[in-house]
N, C-alpha and C positions, 0 to 999 in steps of 0.2 A: 506864155499864153494869152491869147488876145484879150481886150478888153471885153467884148461881146459875149463870150464864152463864159468869162468871171460872172459878170452880170445875171446869165443863164444858169449858171450853176448856186446862186445864191439865192437867186428866185425858186427853182427847183429844191434847193433845200429845206426854205420853210413851209412850201405846198408841201414837201414828204413828210416833215416834222409835224405839220397843221393835220395831215390826213392820219398818220400815225397815231396821234392824241386823240382824236374822236373816234378812231377804231378801238383804240384800248380803254375807251369810256363806256362805248357802246357796246362791246362783242364780251359775254363770258354766258354763266351758267342762265343767266338771265337778259336777253337783249332787249336795249333800249333804243329809239328810233334816234337818228343823226340830230334831226329838228328837237326833239325833246332834249339831248344832251345839251345843247346850244342854248335851250331856253332856261334850263337847269343852272348852267354857269353864269347865265345872264342875269337871272333872278335867285339869289341865295336865299330869298323866304319862302321857296319851294319845299315844301315838308312831307311832299308825297314817297310813295313805296321807292319807286324810281329814283327820286332824287335821292334816298339814301343809297342806295346802290352807287349811284354813280359817284357821290362824293366818297365812299369809300374805295372807288378805282383810282384818285386822285393820286394819291400817295404812291402807290403803285405804279402809275403812270408816270411821275415824276422822278422816281425812284429807277426805272426801266431806260428811261431819257439819259439821267446823268450816269449809269453804267453802263450802258454802250458806250457813251462818247468817252467815257474813261479807259474801258477797257479797246476802243479804236485807236487813241491817243499813244495808249502805252504800246501797243503793238508796234504803231508806226515810228516809237522812237527806240523800242527793242531792235526792230529790222535795221534801221537808221544806224546805232551806234555800233552793231556787229556786220553791217553790209553784208545780211544776211535773209533773202525773201521768204525763209520757213520761221524765222523768228516768231515767239508767240508765248505768251506767259502760260497757256496750257501746255505747247510742245517741248518749252523749256523744263518744266517741271515746277514751275515758280506756284502752279497754283494748289500743284500738290504739297510742298514746302508751308504755303500756309493751310493748308488743311490739315498736316500734322502737327502745328504748333495750336493750334485751333481745338482740335479733339484733345490734346493734351493738355491745355489749360481746363476744359471742361472738366477729363478726368481725375489729373490732381491737382489743379487748384479751386477749384469750382465757379470758372468764369459764367456767367450767363446773362451779360448786357451788351449789347452794341459798341460801348467804348471799350471795355475789356477785348471783345473779339477784334478788335481792330490793332490792337499794339500787338496779338500774340500772331495775328497774321502779318503784319508787316517786318517782324522781326522774320518768319519761317520764309516768308517771300524772300525777303534782303540775303539769307543765308543759302539759301537754294540756288539764286542767280548768280551768287556767287563761284559756289562749288560747281554749278555745270558749267560755268562759261571756263572755270579754271582746270577741268578735266577735258571739256574741249579744246582747248588751247593747246596739249601736249600734243608732244611728236612734230613731225613733218608737216608742213602747211600752217600751222596755228590753228585758229578756229574757224574751219571751215563748215557751210550749213551741214553738211550734212555728221559731221563728227558732232555738231552743237546737237543738231537732231537727236544723235543715238546716245549721248549723253544726256538729254532731257530725257528720252525715254528710258532709258535704263535707271536714272533717277526717281523719275516717277514711279517704276514699278517697284523699287525698294521703300520707297517713303509709301507707298500705297500698304504696303504688306506691315509695315509698322503700324500705321491706320490701323489696320483689321488687327494686329494684336494688341493694341491698347482698347479698341473698341468694342470687340467681341465678347469677352468675359464680363463686361458692364454693361448691364441692361438699360442702365439709366442715360447713360451717354449714348447709346446705340442711338434710342430713342430723339435724344435732342439733336444728334448727328446725321442719320441716317435723310432725312431730307431737305438738310441743307447742304450735303454733300453731292448731289445731282444739279444743283445750281440752277436758283428760281428768283424771281422777284416778287413771289405774292406773298411775301410776310413785310414789306416795306411800310414802315411807319414814318412818322413826321420826326419823330426823336431819332430814329436810324438818319435819316436824311440830315438831322441837323446838325449830329456827332459825324458823319461822314465827308460833309461839304468843307470845310477846312482842308482837312488832307488834299481833294481834288483839287481844290484850287492853287493848292502850292506846287501839286503836280503840274496840272496846265500850264502855271508860270514860268515855273522851269523849264518846261519843254519849250515855250516861244521864246523864250532867252536863248537857248543853244540852237534854235531852227538857223539860222545865217552861218554857225559853225558847220553845222552838221550838212550844211549845202557844200562847205568849202572840201570836208571832208570825204565828200562822195567821190572827188576828184584824184583821191588818194591822200596817205597820212602825209608822205612826203611832201606833195604840193600844198596840202593843207598847213604844214608845217611851216611852209617857206612863205604862206600868205598871212602867219602870226597867231594861227590856230593853235592852242596848246591841249591837242588830241586826246592826251591820258584825262587832263581835267574835265574836258567836255563828256567823256565816257562815261565819266564817273557820275557827273550832273544829271545826262542822260538817263543812265539806269538807275540812279535814284528816283527820279521824277517816274521812270516807267513801272518802277517796283513800288512806290507809294498807291500809283492810279489802280494798280491790278492787285495789290493787297488788301487795300481799305473798302474796295468794291468786293473781293473776295470774302472778307469778313463778314459783309451783310447778307450776300446774294448766294454764296458758296462760290465753287471754281463753275464758271462759264467757259466753256473753249470755243476756240476758234474766230470768236469775234475780232482778236485782233490780228490774226491770221488773214482773213478774207479781204477784212475793209483797206486798210492800209495797201494791199495788193491792186485791188480793184482802182483804187483813188489814183494809184502811180500810175496806171492803165490810162484813166481820164484823164489826168491835170499832169502830167510828165512827172519827170523827177525831182521838182522844186519842192523842198519841205514845207516853205512856207504856205503851199498849197494844200498839200499830201495832209500836214496836221490838222487843220482845222475841218476839211474835209472827212478825214478819217473820224473827228468828233461827231460830225453828220450823220455818216454812214452808219457808225457803230450803233448811234440812238434809233436810228430806223431801224438796222436791223434785229435789234435785240427788243425794242416792241414790238415789231412784227412778228418778231420767233414766240413771244408772250400770247399775243394774240391769236395765232394760229395753235399753240398748245392747250388754248381754253377751249377752241372751237372743236378740236378734235376730239379730246378728252371730255365734252361735254355729257352728263353734269359736274364732272369732275374736271381735271386739267392735267396736261402735260406740261412739266417742268420747261422751262424755257432753255438750259442745257442742254436737254435731249433735242429739242427741234436746231439747236445752233449748230450742234454736233452732227446731223443729219446733213446743213446745206455744208458745212467745213469739213468734213471728211474727204471728199470726192475733190474739191478745193486744193486740199494738200494734196493729194496723189497727183494731180495736174502738174502744181508748180515743180513737186518733187522729179517728175519724169523730164521736167524743160533740160535743155544741153546749157543753158547760162545759170544753173541754181548755185554755180560755184560762190557767187557774189552779185550785189548788185551795181 
């Protein structure tokens, strides 16, 4: 990719994220002017009612950026290691697996803190990813995109039934779980952000480390092996990074779907096949998409709000249909 295009992408990324942050701080049940938002951010001593509102929206905005970036990177890693353009945490059933473990933890172990949610969600996401990939790899042709999507859909349906079976007889569990399962960043707190940050850093660092090897694997496993890439180890590390990113965010925000599908696919069209560009741009694109979806949900549902997971599903479902109908859906 040309240097001028890289510079333009970097500039556009900063502008896009900046505008998303301002919109997230300004719009909601009560509108605050952009100029007033900037003034409140600069003058911390401001104690007006609007200042209280803006300060309450800051952790939500920070978390939406972090969550979107993590889901975008997770999706790009899953698509790269499976060479599957429709690989995504929600489509492969990883989010549903995390949901099952979280609701089981709430029902049977009484978990109620962000740190506890994270460990249960990570365990559920990891086991589901292994199971879906194993099922999708059976039979002739190995893990093709359509087989993985079907295995993920079937697994999601089965796990969703288990979630309902555990939740419905228990009113207290249902009340705790029903808002979480839609997928929203509205409950973000600084405590939750701090607890999830180490997991996100580990996942992103691992993703960056395997990027050169993923570029080689895009040429085929035989070529990558000839170049000295240990394909099995790289797939394990890449999958581990993707599961950490997805599971940690799902623990706090609930299962937010389609971000990991739309954004990497879009960035691949813009940046080309080089993972050195797709990975960081997926983080930027995911952050922008989830933050904008959160803002749109607030505006549509005023004085209440629609959860961000509903908005991303509304945008993502048509994208999935378009990708699935393409002739080249067999592999990247």
